[in-house]
KEGUDREN-680846 format. One record per atom (N, C-alpha, C): residue in one letter; atom name; x, y, z. Coordinates in Angstrom, 1 decimal, decimal comma, always signed. Layout:
<atoms>
ATOM   code   site     east    north       up
ATOM      A     CA        X        Y        Z
...
</atoms>
This chain:
<atoms>
ATOM   code   site     east    north       up
ATOM      M      N   +129,2   +127,4    +83,4
ATOM      M     CA   +128,0   +128,2    +84,3
ATOM      M      C   +126,7   +128,2    +83,6
ATOM      K      N   +127,0   +128,3    +82,2
ATOM      K     CA   +125,8   +128,4    +81,1
ATOM      K      C   +125,3   +126,9    +81,2
ATOM      G      N   +126,3   +125,8    +80,9
ATOM      G     CA   +125,9   +124,6    +80,8
ATOM      G      C   +125,2   +124,0    +82,0
ATOM      L      N   +125,5   +124,4    +83,1
ATOM      L     CA   +125,0   +123,9    +84,3
ATOM      L      C   +123,6   +124,3    +84,4
ATOM      L      N   +123,3   +125,5    +84,0
ATOM      L     CA   +121,9   +126,1    +84,1
ATOM      L      C   +121,1   +125,4    +83,1
ATOM      R      N   +121,7   +125,2    +82,0
ATOM      R     CA   +120,9   +124,3    +81,0
ATOM      R      C   +120,4   +122,9    +81,5
ATOM      K      N   +121,5   +122,4    +82,1
ATOM      K     CA   +121,2   +121,1    +82,7
ATOM      K      C   +120,2   +121,1    +83,8
ATOM      V      N   +120,3   +122,0    +84,9
ATOM      V     CA   +119,4   +122,2    +85,9
ATOM      V      C   +118,0   +122,3    +85,1
ATOM      R      N   +117,9   +123,3    +84,2
ATOM      R     CA   +116,3   +123,5    +83,5
ATOM      R      C   +115,9   +122,2    +82,9
ATOM      S      N   +116,9   +121,5    +82,2
ATOM      S     CA   +116,5   +120,2    +81,5
ATOM      S      C   +115,9   +119,2    +82,8
ATOM      I      N   +116,5   +119,3    +83,8
ATOM      I     CA   +116,2   +118,3    +85,0
ATOM      I      C   +114,8   +118,6    +85,6
ATOM      F      N   +114,6   +119,9    +85,7
ATOM      F     CA   +113,5   +120,9    +86,1
ATOM      F      C   +112,2   +120,4    +85,3
ATOM      D      N   +112,5   +120,4    +84,1
ATOM      D     CA   +111,4   +120,1    +82,9
ATOM      D      C   +111,0   +118,7    +83,0
ATOM      T      N   +111,7   +117,9    +83,1
ATOM      T     CA   +111,7   +116,6    +83,1
ATOM      T      C   +110,9   +116,1    +84,4
ATOM      T      N   +111,2   +116,7    +85,5
ATOM      T     CA   +110,5   +116,6    +86,8
ATOM      T      C   +109,2   +116,9    +86,7
ATOM      I      N   +108,9   +118,2    +85,9
ATOM      I     CA   +107,6   +118,7    +85,8
ATOM      I      C   +106,7   +117,9    +85,2
ATOM      R      N   +107,4   +117,2    +83,9
ATOM      R     CA   +106,4   +116,3    +83,0
ATOM      R      C   +106,2   +115,2    +83,7
ATOM      I      N   +107,1   +114,5    +84,6
ATOM      I     CA   +107,0   +113,3    +85,5
ATOM      I      C   +105,6   +113,5    +86,5
ATOM      L      N   +105,6   +114,7    +87,3
ATOM      L     CA   +104,7   +115,0    +87,9
ATOM      L      C   +103,3   +115,2    +87,4
ATOM      V      N   +103,2   +115,9    +86,3
ATOM      V     CA   +102,1   +116,1    +85,5
ATOM      V      C   +101,6   +114,9    +85,0
ATOM      F      N   +102,3   +113,9    +84,8
ATOM      F     CA   +101,9   +112,6    +84,2
ATOM      F      C   +101,4   +111,8    +85,2
ATOM      C      N   +102,1   +111,8    +86,5
ATOM      C     CA   +101,5   +111,1    +87,8
ATOM      C      C   +100,3   +111,9    +88,3
ATOM      A      N   +100,0   +113,2    +87,9
ATOM      A     CA    +98,8   +114,0    +88,4
ATOM      A      C    +97,5   +113,1    +87,6
ATOM      V      N    +97,9   +113,2    +86,2
ATOM      V     CA    +96,7   +112,6    +85,3
ATOM      V      C    +96,5   +111,3    +85,5
ATOM      L      N    +97,3   +110,6    +86,0
ATOM      L     CA    +97,1   +109,1    +86,1
ATOM      L      C    +96,3   +109,0    +87,4
ATOM      V      N    +96,6   +109,7    +88,5
ATOM      V     CA    +95,9   +109,6    +89,6
ATOM      V      C    +94,5   +110,1    +89,3
ATOM      L      N    +94,4   +111,2    +88,7
ATOM      L     CA    +92,9   +111,7    +88,2
ATOM      L      C    +92,2   +110,9    +87,7
ATOM      I      N    +92,8   +110,1    +86,8
ATOM      I     CA    +91,9   +108,9    +85,8
ATOM      I      C    +91,5   +107,8    +87,0
ATOM      V      N    +92,4   +107,4    +87,7
ATOM      V     CA    +92,2   +106,2    +88,8
ATOM      V      C    +91,0   +106,8    +89,6
ATOM      A      N    +91,1   +108,0    +90,0
ATOM      A     CA    +90,2   +108,5    +91,0
ATOM      A      C    +88,8   +108,6    +90,2
ATOM      L      N    +88,6   +109,1    +89,0
ATOM      L     CA    +87,4   +109,1    +88,2
ATOM      L      C    +86,7   +107,7    +88,1
ATOM      D      N    +87,6   +106,8    +87,7
ATOM      D     CA    +87,4   +105,4    +87,4
ATOM      D      C    +86,8   +104,9    +88,9
ATOM      R      N    +87,3   +105,0    +89,9
ATOM      R     CA    +86,8   +104,7    +91,1
ATOM      R      C    +85,6   +105,3    +91,6
ATOM      F      N    +85,4   +106,6    +91,3
ATOM      F     CA    +84,1   +107,4    +91,7
ATOM      F      C    +82,9   +106,7    +90,9
ATOM      A      N    +83,3   +106,5    +89,3
ATOM      A     CA    +82,3   +106,1    +88,6
ATOM      A      C    +81,9   +104,9    +89,1
ATOM      F      N    +82,7   +103,9    +89,3
ATOM      F     CA    +82,5   +102,6    +89,7
ATOM      F      C    +81,4   +102,5    +91,1
ATOM      T      N    +81,9   +103,3    +92,1
ATOM      T     CA    +81,1   +103,5    +93,3
ATOM      T      C    +79,7   +104,0    +93,0
ATOM      D      N    +79,8   +104,9    +91,9
ATOM      D     CA    +78,6   +105,4    +91,7
ATOM      D      C    +77,5   +104,5    +90,9
ATOM      Q      N    +78,1   +103,5    +90,1
ATOM      Q     CA    +77,3   +102,5    +89,5
ATOM      Q      C    +76,8   +101,6    +90,7
ATOM      R      N    +77,8   +101,2    +91,6
ATOM      R     CA    +77,2   +100,3    +92,8
ATOM      R      C    +76,2   +100,9    +93,5
ATOM      L      N    +76,3   +102,0    +93,9
ATOM      L     CA    +75,3   +102,9    +94,3
ATOM      L      C    +73,9   +102,8    +93,7
ATOM      L      N    +74,0   +103,1    +92,4
ATOM      L     CA    +72,8   +102,9    +91,4
ATOM      L      C    +72,3   +101,4    +91,7
ATOM      N      N    +73,0   +100,5    +91,4
ATOM      N     CA    +72,5    +99,0    +91,5
ATOM      N      C    +71,9    +99,0    +92,7
ATOM      I      N    +72,4    +99,4    +93,9
ATOM      I     CA    +71,8    +99,0    +95,3
ATOM      I      C    +70,4    +99,7    +95,4
ATOM      S      N    +70,3   +101,0    +94,9
ATOM      S     CA    +69,1   +101,6    +94,7
ATOM      S      C    +68,0   +101,0    +94,0
ATOM      R      N    +68,5   +100,5    +92,6
ATOM      R     CA    +67,6    +99,6    +92,0
ATOM      R      C    +66,9    +98,6    +92,6
ATOM      Q      N    +68,1    +97,8    +93,4
ATOM      Q     CA    +67,6    +96,6    +94,0
ATOM      Q      C    +66,6    +96,7    +95,0
ATOM      A      N    +66,8    +98,0    +95,9
ATOM      A     CA    +65,9    +98,4    +96,7
ATOM      A      C    +64,7    +98,8    +96,5
ATOM      R      N    +64,5    +99,3    +95,3
ATOM      R     CA    +63,3    +99,5    +94,6
ATOM      R      C    +62,4    +98,3    +94,2
ATOM      V      N    +63,3    +97,3    +93,6
ATOM      V     CA    +62,5    +96,0    +93,1
ATOM      V      C    +61,9    +95,4    +94,6
ATOM      D      N    +62,7    +95,4    +95,6
ATOM      D     CA    +62,3    +94,7    +96,8
ATOM      D      C    +61,1    +95,7    +97,1
ATOM      L      N    +61,0    +96,7    +97,3
ATOM      L     CA    +59,8    +97,6    +97,8
ATOM      L      C    +58,4    +97,2    +96,9
ATOM      Q      N    +58,9    +96,9    +95,6
ATOM      Q     CA    +57,7    +96,7    +94,7
ATOM      Q      C    +57,1    +95,3    +95,0
ATOM      Q      N    +58,1    +94,5    +95,1
ATOM      Q     CA    +57,7    +93,1    +95,7
ATOM      Q      C    +57,0    +92,8    +96,8
ATOM      D      N    +57,4    +93,9    +98,0
ATOM      D     CA    +56,7    +93,7    +99,1
ATOM      D      C    +55,3    +94,3    +98,9
ATOM      M      N    +55,1    +95,4    +98,2
ATOM      M     CA    +53,7    +96,1    +98,1
ATOM      M      C    +53,0    +95,0    +97,5
ATOM      Q      N    +53,3    +94,3    +96,4
ATOM      Q     CA    +52,5    +93,2    +95,7
ATOM      Q      C    +52,2    +92,2    +96,7
ATOM      S      N    +53,0    +91,6    +97,4
ATOM      S     CA    +52,5    +90,6    +98,4
ATOM      S      C    +51,6    +91,0    +99,2
</atoms>
């Protein structure tokens, strides 16, 4: 009985570690995507500003 309990606890610990690893991986990917989107929006707004300045000069 004690050996079974130890085996179940070991499986549970391994499962928790895998879930934590997956959560961290998902978080890293999500933050990377968010940063990429943020950078793209920054570039779009910068381009819009340049276009506006060119329109004002002409």
